[in-house]
C-alpha positions as CSV (number, residue, x, y, z in Angstrom):
1,M,36.4,93.2,60.2
2,A,34.5,92.4,57.0
3,D,31.2,94.1,56.1
4,F,31.4,96.3,59.2
5,E,28.3,98.4,59.8
6,P,27.9,101.1,62.5
7,R,25.5,100.6,65.4
8,V,23.0,103.1,63.9
9,R,22.0,103.3,60.3
10,D,19.8,106.4,60.1
11,G,18.6,108.8,57.4
12,V,22.0,110.5,57.0
13,T,23.7,107.1,56.5
14,R,21.2,106.0,54.0
15,F,21.2,109.4,52.1
16,L,25.0,109.3,51.8
17,D,24.8,105.6,51.1
18,L,27.7,105.1,53.5
19,R,29.3,101.7,53.4
20,W,32.2,100.4,55.6
21,D,35.1,98.1,54.7
22,D,36.1,98.2,58.4
23,P,35.6,100.7,61.4
24,E,38.3,103.0,59.9
25,T,37.3,102.9,56.3
26,A,34.1,104.4,54.9
27,R,32.9,104.8,51.3
28,I,30.3,107.0,49.5
29,G,29.5,107.3,45.8
30,I,29.6,110.9,44.5
31,R,26.3,111.8,42.9
32,P,24.8,115.2,41.9
33,E,22.7,115.6,45.0
34,L,25.8,115.4,47.2
35,T,27.7,118.3,45.4
36,H,27.3,122.0,45.0
37,S,25.5,123.4,41.9
38,D,28.7,123.2,39.7
39,G,28.8,119.4,40.5
40,R,32.5,119.5,41.3
41,V,32.7,120.1,45.1
42,L,31.1,118.0,47.8
43,S,28.5,120.0,49.7
44,G,29.3,121.0,53.3
45,V,26.4,118.8,54.5
46,A,27.7,115.8,52.7
47,T,31.3,116.4,53.7
48,Y,30.4,116.9,57.4
49,G,28.2,113.9,57.4
50,L,30.9,111.7,55.8
51,V,33.7,112.6,58.2
52,D,31.5,112.7,61.3
53,Y,30.0,109.3,60.7
54,A,33.4,107.9,59.7
55,M,35.0,109.2,62.8
56,G,32.1,108.0,64.9
57,A,32.4,104.5,63.5
58,A,36.2,104.4,64.1
59,L,35.8,105.6,67.7
60,G,32.7,103.5,68.3
61,A,34.6,100.4,67.6
62,L,36.9,101.3,70.6
63,V,34.5,102.4,73.3
64,A,32.9,100.1,75.8
65,A,29.3,99.0,75.3
66,D,28.1,101.3,78.1
67,E,30.0,104.4,76.7
68,H,28.5,106.9,74.3
69,V,30.2,109.4,72.0
70,A,29.2,113.0,71.3
71,T,30.7,115.4,68.7
72,I,32.4,118.5,70.2
73,N,34.1,120.0,67.1
74,I,35.1,119.1,63.5
75,S,37.5,121.1,61.4
76,I,37.3,120.4,57.7
77,N,39.8,121.5,54.9
78,Y,38.9,121.0,51.2
79,V,42.0,120.2,49.3
80,Q,40.9,119.1,45.8
81,T,37.7,119.2,43.8
82,A,35.5,116.1,43.5
83,N,35.0,114.0,40.4
84,A,32.3,111.4,39.7
85,G,33.0,108.1,41.3
86,E,33.5,106.6,44.8
87,L,35.2,108.4,47.7
88,V,37.1,106.5,50.4
89,C,37.4,108.1,53.9
90,R,40.0,106.6,56.2
91,T,40.1,107.6,59.9
92,V,42.7,107.1,62.6
93,V,42.4,107.9,66.4
94,D,45.1,110.4,67.2
95,R,44.7,110.2,70.9
96,R,42.0,109.2,73.5
97,N,41.6,109.2,77.2
98,R,38.7,108.4,79.5
99,T,36.6,111.4,78.6
100,S,37.7,112.6,75.1
101,A,39.3,111.7,71.8
102,V,40.8,113.4,68.8
103,L,40.5,111.7,65.3
104,R,41.8,112.5,61.9
105,S,40.0,111.6,58.6
106,E,41.2,111.9,55.0
107,A,38.9,111.4,52.0
108,H,40.1,110.7,48.5
109,H,39.2,108.9,45.4
110,E,40.5,105.3,45.4
111,D,44.2,105.6,44.6
112,G,43.6,109.2,43.7
113,P,44.5,112.7,45.1
114,L,43.6,113.8,48.6
115,L,40.2,115.5,48.5
116,V,39.3,116.4,52.2
117,T,41.1,116.4,55.5
118,A,39.4,116.7,58.8
119,I,40.1,116.7,62.5
120,G,37.4,115.9,65.0
121,T,37.1,116.2,68.8
122,Y,34.7,113.9,70.7
123,A,33.4,113.5,74.2
124,I,33.2,110.0,75.7
125,Y,30.7,109.6,78.5
126,K,28.3,107.2,80.2
127,P,24.6,108.2,80.2
128,A,24.4,108.4,84.0
129,E,27.5,110.6,84.1
130,R,26.1,113.0,81.5
131,A,22.8,113.3,83.3
132,R,24.6,114.3,86.5
133,A,26.7,116.8,84.7
134,T,23.7,118.7,83.4
135,V,22.5,119.4,86.9
136,G,23.9,122.6,88.6
137,P,26.9,124.7,87.3
138,T,28.8,123.5,84.3
139,P,31.8,121.6,85.6
140,R,35.3,122.7,84.7
141,R,37.2,120.6,82.3
142,R,38.5,117.6,84.2
143,V,42.3,117.2,84.4
144,A,43.2,114.1,82.5
145,E,44.3,111.3,84.7
146,D,45.1,108.7,82.1
147,A,48.4,106.9,82.1
148,R,49.7,108.3,78.8
149,T,52.4,110.9,79.2
150,P,51.2,114.4,78.2
151,R,53.3,116.1,75.5
152,A,54.1,119.8,75.0
153,L,56.0,121.5,72.1
154,S,58.0,124.7,72.5
155,I,58.6,126.7,69.3
156,A,61.1,129.2,70.5
157,G,64.7,130.4,70.6
158,S,67.6,128.8,72.4
159,D,69.4,130.5,75.3
160,S,73.0,129.3,75.6
161,G,73.0,130.4,79.2
162,G,70.1,128.0,80.0
163,G,67.9,130.6,81.7
164,A,65.3,131.5,79.1
165,G,64.0,130.2,75.8
166,I,63.5,126.5,75.1
167,Q,65.8,125.7,78.0
168,A,63.4,127.4,80.4
169,D,60.4,125.9,78.6
170,L,61.7,122.3,78.9
171,K,62.3,122.8,82.7
172,A,58.7,124.2,83.1
173,F,57.3,121.2,81.2
174,A,59.3,118.8,83.3
175,A,58.2,120.5,86.5
176,C,54.5,119.7,85.6
177,G,55.3,116.1,84.6
178,V,54.9,116.8,80.9
179,H,57.2,115.5,78.1
180,G,58.8,118.4,76.3
181,M,59.7,118.8,72.6
182,T,61.2,121.7,70.8
183,A,61.4,123.4,67.4
184,I,64.2,126.0,67.6
185,T,63.6,129.3,65.8
186,A,66.9,130.9,66.6
187,I,70.2,130.1,68.3
188,T,71.4,132.9,70.6
189,A,74.8,133.5,72.2
190,Q,73.4,134.6,75.6
191,S,74.3,134.8,79.2
192,T,72.8,136.4,82.3
193,V,74.2,139.8,81.2
194,G,72.9,140.0,77.6
195,V,72.8,138.6,74.1
196,S,75.9,138.9,71.9
197,A,74.7,137.1,68.8
198,V,71.6,135.6,67.2
199,H,71.5,133.1,64.3
200,P,68.0,132.5,62.9
201,T,67.1,128.9,62.1
202,P,66.3,128.3,58.4
203,P,62.5,128.5,57.9
204,E,62.3,125.0,56.3
205,L,64.1,123.5,59.3
206,I,61.6,125.2,61.7
207,L,58.7,123.6,59.8
208,E,60.5,120.2,59.6
209,Q,61.2,120.1,63.4
210,V,57.5,120.6,64.0
211,R,56.3,118.1,61.4
212,V,58.5,115.2,62.5
213,V,57.5,115.4,66.2
214,L,53.8,115.8,65.4
215,E,53.8,112.8,63.1
216,D,55.7,110.5,65.5
217,I,54.9,111.7,69.0
218,G,51.9,114.0,68.8
219,V,51.2,117.0,71.0
220,D,48.8,118.1,73.7
221,A,49.8,121.7,73.9
222,V,52.1,124.2,72.1
223,K,54.0,127.2,73.4
224,V,55.3,129.8,71.0
225,G,58.1,132.1,72.1
226,M,60.8,134.0,70.3
227,L,60.1,134.4,66.5
228,G,63.2,136.2,65.3
229,S,63.0,137.2,61.7
230,A,59.9,137.7,59.5
231,E,60.8,134.5,57.6
232,S,61.0,132.6,60.9
233,A,57.6,134.0,62.0
234,R,56.0,132.9,58.7
235,A,57.5,129.4,59.2
236,V,56.0,129.2,62.7
237,A,52.6,130.3,61.3
238,R,52.8,127.5,58.7
239,A,53.9,125.0,61.4
240,L,50.9,125.9,63.5
241,E,48.7,124.8,60.6
242,L,50.0,121.2,61.2
243,V,48.9,121.2,64.8
244,P,45.6,119.3,65.4
245,A,42.5,121.5,65.8
246,G,41.6,122.0,69.4
247,T,45.2,121.7,70.7
248,P,45.9,124.6,73.1
249,V,48.4,127.1,71.7
250,V,50.0,129.5,74.2
251,V,51.8,132.5,72.6
252,D,54.4,134.4,74.6
253,T,54.4,137.7,72.7
254,V,58.2,138.4,72.9
255,M,58.3,141.8,71.3
256,V,59.7,144.4,73.7
257,A,62.8,144.2,76.0
258,E,62.7,145.7,79.5
259,S,64.7,148.6,78.1
260,G,61.9,149.3,75.7
261,A,63.8,148.1,72.6
262,R,61.8,146.3,70.0
263,L,62.8,142.7,69.5
264,L,60.9,142.1,66.3
265,D,61.1,144.0,63.0
266,P,57.9,145.4,61.6
267,D,57.4,142.5,59.1
268,A,57.7,139.9,61.8
269,E,55.3,141.9,64.0
270,R,52.8,141.9,61.2
271,V,53.0,138.1,60.9
272,L,52.7,137.7,64.7
273,L,49.5,139.9,64.7
274,E,47.9,138.6,61.5
275,E,48.9,134.9,61.3
276,I,49.9,133.7,64.7
277,L,47.8,135.4,67.3
278,P,44.5,134.3,65.6
279,R,45.6,130.7,66.2
280,A,46.4,131.3,69.9
281,S,44.3,129.9,72.8
282,V,46.1,132.1,75.2
283,I,48.5,135.0,74.8
284,T,50.7,136.2,77.6
285,P,52.0,139.8,77.0
286,N,53.7,141.8,79.7
287,L,52.5,145.4,80.2
288,F,54.9,146.8,77.6
289,E,54.0,144.2,75.0
290,A,50.3,144.7,75.6
291,R,50.7,148.4,74.9
292,A,52.8,147.8,71.8
293,L,50.2,145.3,70.4
294,A,47.3,147.6,71.1
295,A,49.1,150.5,69.5
296,A,49.4,148.6,66.3
297,R,45.7,149.6,65.7
298,P,44.6,146.7,63.4
299,R,41.3,146.9,61.6
300,P,39.6,144.2,63.7
301,E,36.8,142.2,62.1
302,R,35.1,142.1,65.5
303,E,32.7,145.0,65.9
304,D,33.0,144.9,69.7
305,A,36.7,145.8,69.7
306,D,37.3,148.3,72.5
307,E,37.6,151.8,71.2
308,Q,39.4,152.9,74.4
309,S,42.5,151.0,73.1
310,R,42.9,153.5,70.2
311,A,42.9,156.6,72.5
312,P,46.1,158.6,73.0
313,A,48.4,157.5,75.9
314,T,47.0,158.5,79.3
315,P,49.1,160.4,81.8
316,A,49.5,157.2,83.8
317,Q,50.9,155.4,80.7
318,Q,53.2,158.3,80.0
319,A,54.5,158.1,83.6
320,G,55.1,154.4,83.3
321,T,52.3,153.4,85.7
322,D,49.2,151.4,85.0
323,T,45.7,150.9,86.2
324,D,43.3,147.9,86.0
325,E,41.1,149.9,83.7
326,E,44.0,150.4,81.3
327,V,45.0,146.7,81.3
328,I,41.4,145.6,80.8
329,A,41.1,147.9,77.9
330,L,44.3,146.7,76.4
331,S,43.3,143.1,76.8
332,R,40.0,143.6,75.1
333,A,41.7,145.4,72.3
334,L,44.0,142.3,71.9
335,L,41.0,140.1,71.7
336,A,40.4,141.7,68.3
337,Y,43.3,139.6,67.0
338,A,41.0,136.6,67.9
339,P,43.0,134.7,70.6
340,G,40.9,132.7,73.1
341,C,42.0,134.9,76.0
342,V,44.7,137.3,77.2
343,V,46.8,137.0,80.4
344,V,48.7,140.3,81.0
345,T,51.5,139.3,83.4
346,G,52.1,141.4,86.5
347,G,55.9,141.5,86.4
348,H,56.1,145.0,85.1
349,R,52.9,146.3,86.7
350,E,52.6,148.5,89.7
351,K,51.1,145.5,91.6
352,A,52.3,141.9,91.1
353,E,49.0,140.8,89.7
354,D,48.2,139.0,86.4
355,L,45.0,139.9,84.7
356,F,43.0,137.2,82.8
357,V,40.5,138.5,80.2
358,D,38.4,136.6,77.7
359,R,35.2,137.6,76.0
360,D,33.1,136.9,79.0
361,R,35.3,137.4,82.1
362,V,37.9,139.5,83.8
363,H,39.7,137.7,86.6
364,A,42.6,139.2,88.7
365,I,45.3,136.7,89.7
366,P,47.2,138.1,92.6
367,G,50.7,137.1,93.5
368,V,53.7,138.1,95.6
369,R,56.7,139.9,94.1
370,A,59.8,137.9,95.1
371,R,62.2,140.7,95.8
372,G,65.1,138.4,96.7
373,G,64.7,136.0,93.8
374,A,66.2,135.8,90.3
375,A,63.9,136.4,87.4
376,H,65.8,135.6,84.1
377,G,63.4,133.5,82.0
378,S,60.3,134.2,84.1
379,G,58.2,135.1,81.1
380,C,59.2,132.0,79.2
381,T,58.6,129.9,82.3
382,H,55.2,131.4,83.0
383,S,53.8,130.8,79.5
384,S,55.3,127.3,79.3
385,L,53.7,126.4,82.7
386,I,50.3,127.5,81.2
387,A,50.9,125.3,78.2
388,A,52.0,122.3,80.3
389,L,49.0,122.6,82.6
390,M,46.6,122.8,79.6
391,A,48.4,119.7,78.2
392,L,47.3,118.0,81.5
393,G,43.7,119.0,80.7
394,A,43.2,122.3,82.6
395,D,41.1,125.1,81.1
396,A,42.8,128.4,80.4
397,L,41.8,130.2,83.6
398,T,42.7,127.4,85.9
399,A,46.0,127.0,84.1
400,A,46.7,130.7,84.4
401,I,46.0,130.7,88.2
402,A,48.2,127.7,88.8
403,A,50.9,129.0,86.5
404,R,51.1,132.3,88.4
405,A,51.7,130.4,91.7
406,L,54.3,128.0,90.2
407,A,56.1,130.8,88.4
408,G,56.2,132.9,91.6
409,E,57.8,129.9,93.4
410,A,60.3,129.5,90.5
411,V,61.4,133.2,90.8
412,A,61.6,132.9,94.6
413,R,63.9,130.0,94.2
414,G,65.9,131.8,91.5
415,L,69.6,131.0,91.2
416,R,71.2,134.2,92.4
417,D,74.7,132.6,92.3
418,I,74.5,131.8,88.6
419,G,76.2,134.5,86.4
420,A,77.1,138.1,86.9
421,G,73.7,139.4,85.8
422,T,70.1,138.5,86.7
423,G,70.1,134.8,87.6
424,P,67.7,132.3,86.1
425,V,64.4,131.1,87.7
426,D,64.4,127.6,89.2
427,A,61.3,125.8,88.0
428,V,62.4,122.3,89.0
429,D,63.8,123.0,92.5
430,L,67.5,122.2,91.9
431,A,68.3,122.2,95.7
432,E,65.9,119.4,96.3
433,R,67.2,117.5,93.3
434,R,70.7,117.9,94.5
435,G,69.7,116.5,97.9
436,Q,68.2,113.5,96.3
437,A,71.2,112.9,94.1
438,R,73.5,113.2,97.1
439,Q,71.5,110.6,99.0
440,T,71.8,108.3,96.1
441,L,75.6,108.9,95.9
442,S,75.9,108.3,99.6
443,A,74.0,105.0,99.3
444,A,76.2,104.0,96.4
445,S,79.4,104.8,98.2
446,E,78.4,102.5,101.0
447,R,78.3,99.6,98.6
448,L,81.9,100.2,97.4
449,P,84.3,97.4,98.3
């Protein structure tokens, strides 16, 4: 489209002297008033204006005449310093549905090095719909109903017994109708009775697994599980930098075994705390892991970190019991690591109740303890269900409530006849699938000559 111009040419457009080759390609000339005092780096205002207007033009060319676009968030990363000359900003639409879109922009000198990268999230609405939405309570995020298959990525270890790890994650994704992808952090020799060997994946291979699926397939939610070594944990932290801004990241803090044994060495724990949890939308520790994380006693940047979390263990903690007050205090302490919210799972609590805590709310999520079920892989399944439901468009609290119900059903259906130890949960209802397969087999046998 030659000589493309956006629908609106306002003061910002004129000040930046924005020009378009086509809806995806914008240009500006770098001049002193667009840079910082040293004249080498574009000012924040100029950079934000460039990528916001470039993204708006790219998306505006795709929306209908009666649809409007509003900016939700833009994440900008400066890569190189600017030199005098013309800057080219190219934008692609990463994904879009009826009510939202995510776009990527890259700005560089013509045939020169990359200068700026940015990811933007936008709302798409019709004026009448927006006017209705401003009346009454703020509506929950609408679950996406577009035809595109949602995609979720599990970054975790492999369980050769098929009960936990990425095997459990893929089944949880499938149970929600979400396409699952994996980046394996470690290969384990594992059964229902224990783990006999662990082989960490080389860090560069962890990073490459994530890179190739993001570039080709894209992602709507990420689940992080077993990290293994400190080197693997650092590779996972680097891999999360590749994930588009705004993508939900659910971290299952696999740190402490039911026996109380630590599953991460101190260096790996440090990477988890300092580099991975700050990128998390949701973290899902069990009671033991919540205590271990809070006991790490970081120096939180947030001034409102709960001082109760630094107190000595209470008699209830020493006795192995818990109270809502303790779990709320632990959760608020964990918010110092900067995740969006904390869901302390109820599997090891006195009552089978998850507790959702963010900076504004505390919400109890009751459930039933399935005494006759099999629970191997229940933690992996629960966190993966949250990720899958957020890939479908659910907000964190709604996803946590639904995941508690689905995980409870999976435990109740647990495969008690599999293995000599604790059998795996059943997220996909294998008995029903077998019945369907047998019906198909029966129909096929009737067609035999």
